[in-house]
C-alpha positions in Angstrom: -19.0 5.1 -98.4 -18.3 5.7 -102.1 -20.2 7.9 -104.5 -21.9 4.8 -105.9 -23.3 4.1 -102.4 -24.6 7.6 -101.9 -28.2 8.5 -102.6 -28.8 10.9 -105.4 -29.2 14.1 -103.3 -26.5 16.4 -104.6 -29.0 18.8 -106.3 -32.2 17.8 -104.5 -32.6 21.0 -102.4 -31.1 23.3 -105.0 -32.6 25.8 -107.3 -31.9 25.2 -111.0 -29.3 28.0 -110.9 -27.6 26.5 -107.9 -27.5 23.1 -109.6 -26.1 24.5 -112.7 -23.3 26.2 -110.7 -22.6 22.9 -108.9 -22.3 21.1 -112.1 -19.8 23.7 -113.4 -17.8 23.7 -110.2 -17.6 19.8 -110.2 -16.6 19.7 -113.9 -13.9 22.2 -113.5 -12.7 20.6 -110.2 -12.3 17.2 -111.6 -10.6 18.4 -114.7 -8.1 20.4 -112.7 -7.6 17.4 -110.4 -6.8 15.1 -113.4 -4.3 17.7 -114.7 -2.6 17.8 -111.3 -2.5 14.0 -111.3 -1.0 13.9 -114.7 1.7 16.4 -113.7 2.6 14.2 -110.7 3.0 11.0 -112.9 5.7 8.7 -111.4 5.9 10.6 -108.2 4.5 9.6 -104.7 1.8 12.2 -105.0 0.2 10.6 -108.1 -1.9 8.0 -106.4 -3.7 10.4 -103.9 -4.2 13.0 -106.6 -5.6 10.4 -109.0 -8.0 9.1 -106.3 -9.2 12.6 -105.6 -9.7 13.3 -109.3 -11.6 10.0 -109.6 -13.9 10.8 -106.7 -14.6 14.3 -108.1 -15.4 12.7 -111.4 -17.9 10.3 -109.7 -19.5 13.2 -108.0 -19.8 15.1 -111.2 -21.3 12.1 -113.0 -23.8 11.6 -110.1 -24.8 15.2 -110.2 -25.3 15.1 -114.0 -27.3 11.9 -113.7 -29.5 13.4 -111.0 -30.0 16.6 -112.8 -30.7 15.3 -116.3 -31.7 11.6 -116.2 -33.4 11.0 -112.8 -35.6 14.0 -113.3 -36.6 13.0 -116.8 -35.0 15.9 -118.6 -32.9 13.7 -120.7 -32.8 9.9 -121.4 -29.4 8.1 -121.7 -28.2 8.1 -125.2 -30.6 10.8 -126.3 -29.4 13.8 -128.1 -30.1 17.4 -126.9 -32.7 18.0 -129.5 -35.0 15.2 -128.4 -35.6 16.3 -124.8 -36.1 19.8 -125.9 -38.8 18.7 -128.4 -40.4 16.4 -125.8 -40.7 19.2 -123.2 -41.9 21.7 -125.8 -44.7 19.3 -126.6 -45.5 18.7 -123.0 -45.8 22.6 -122.6 -48.1 22.9 -125.6 -50.3 20.1 -124.4 -50.5 21.7 -120.9 -48.8 19.0 -119.1 
C-alpha cells in the first residue's frame, strides 16, 4: 500500500498541538532523508535512500493536505491571508 492508497487518518485522532508536531517532524524527516540521498549519489545506497525520502515526502504532503485542506482551513492555491480572513468572519458571525 502506498501513501496514495492510504485514507487520510494521519492527524485524525490528534490534538492541534500533536498534529503540528507531526507536521514538523515529517518536514524535517523528509528533508534530512533527501540530504542523505544526495550525499549517496552514485552509490548503491542511493536508490533505497531516495525511496525512503520520497515516502516521507508523500506522508508529509498527506498530513498537510489532511490538516489544511480536508478540514477547510485552507483551499488549494489560496494564500494565508484569505483563510485567516474567512475564519475571522465565521467567528464574528457566530458560526
